[in-house]
C-alpha positions, 0 to 999 in steps of 0.5 A: 491525575486520571489520564483522559480516555476516549469517552471524556474526549468524546463528551467534550467534542460532542458538547462543543459541536452542539455549542452547549455549555458544561452547565447545560449538558450536566444539569441534573446529572453532575456538577459543572465542576465535575464535568470539567474535571472529566473533560480534562482527564482529572476525574474518572466518571462512573458508568452511570454518569457516563451513560447519562451524559452520552444519552443527553448528547444523543449517543448510545454508550456501550460497555462490557454489559453490551458485549464490548470487551477488550477480547473483542478488540484483540480479535480484530487486532489479531486479524489486522496484524496478520493481514487477514483482510477478508476475515477482518472485513467480515468481522468489522461489518458485523453489528456487534463490532459497530457497537465499539464506535461509542465505547471505551475502545472507540479509538481502536474501532476508528483506527482499524476501520481506517486501515481497512478502508480510508487509509487516512489518519485520525485527527492529531488531537486524539494522539494524546489518548493513544497507547503505543500500538494505536499510535503505531497504526496512526503513524502508518496511516500518516505514511510514517511507518518508520516511526511505527516500527519503533513504537510497536515493532512486529511483522506488520509494522515492519512490512508496512515500513518496507512497502513505503520505502519500496514506493519511495524507491529506496530498495536497500532500506525496503529490503532491510525492513522486509527481512525483519518483517519476515523474521518477526512474522515467522516468530509470530506465526503470521504466514501472510506477513511472511508471504508479503515480505518475501514477495516484496523482497523479490520485487525489490531485487527485481528493481535492482536487476539482481536475478539471483536474489529475485528468484530466491525470494520469489520462490519462497513467496510462491511456496507460501502462496501455494500453501495459502491458495493465493493464486493471484499472488502466484500470477503476480510473481510470474508476471514480475519475473517475466517483466524482469526477463524482458527488461534484461533482454531475455525475450524468449523466456519472458514470452513463455509466460506472457503468452499465457496471459492472453486468456485473461489479459490485463493492460500491463500484461498486454503491454509487456507482451507487445514489447516482447513481440516488438523486440523479437521483430514481430510487429503484427503480433505486437499490435494484436496484443495491444488490440486485446487492451480494448475495453479493459479498464485502467485504474492506474494513477492518471491512466499511466498504463494507457500512456505506456501502451500508447508509446508502444503503439506509436513505435509500432505504427510509425517507422520514424517515431524518433522524429515524431513530436507526438511520440516524444510528448507521449514518451515524456508524459509517460516517464513523468507520470512514472516518476511521480506516481509509481515505484522506481521500477517503472522508470527503469523499465521506460528508461531505454526508450528515454535514452534512445530519444535523447541520443537520437535527438542529440540531447546528450546532457539530458541523457547523462542526467538520467543515467546519473539519476538512475545508476541501476541502469548500468546493470542492464548489461550484466545478467545476474543468472543463477 
């Protein structure tokens, strides 16, 4: 039996979309019984028959003679698996790549496009046509990268698996996957995967408030970022270190970096800078930092960062904020959004103010529940300095 390929699947799909019978499609090209075998994967049609069937369906089918080759697909996969996103975007925007949409490599065309743009899986009906690599990409698009690493273990799939675990708040599993991603990427010579894995491990340890390992992995990531000229990632690393220092009460250390962000402010950096000033007893400077947020766009889920900024503003402008219903509602809404939309680190950062609210309002059971839910909070009292 010949396994059904993408061309056969596409012929059947397009025929049914047009509500054509097999006889109507194949008349003058082949017999209906032969077309039936093609659609079932029981016969492999010649290139001539394939092109004629697609032509009748209004589709231009491309093959090797049209410039579509396995080598061209492998070039695209090389960029994808190396996370060379800018180069990949340029590659798939070329007309020569667009011909792969209706070719024997159509599945690769679709999957690579999904990874670059929509991040949505293909129809599950196509999975029977996929090889291990294709199915691994499908699982990543489905948010099931743990399965992807079993299907196609490489630095890319392990890095994606680690990212999903990080988003779910499973730092231990994320670190394990990222360690493997870094090792495989080093063997494969994929430096951007190494950078992503090292930076992610730094973020994982930052969430665990383990400063020693955070600095170790961020230092390695910074060296890789410098080698690649990835200035934005270097800034992200510096910001994350400062955020952790702020979280651990090392306000002067955090301030040294956060004050430099006023030249190109973002909502998150000004949020952290305002808190830094607040903790250092400089409310006017904190309000000045928040004033720099005006006009900045908030692309966070459900305007979460704007809500975070609002809680700081309410604390700064109302000495009795712990008795304010408005502050309490804003704080709870902010914490709820953190729980459902962003990594656990955001919750840990907001946790002290939630506990402050509960304790002031004698809601001790709620405070205890939070401490049980976020046991990492106990590390606030232990500074893991090198």
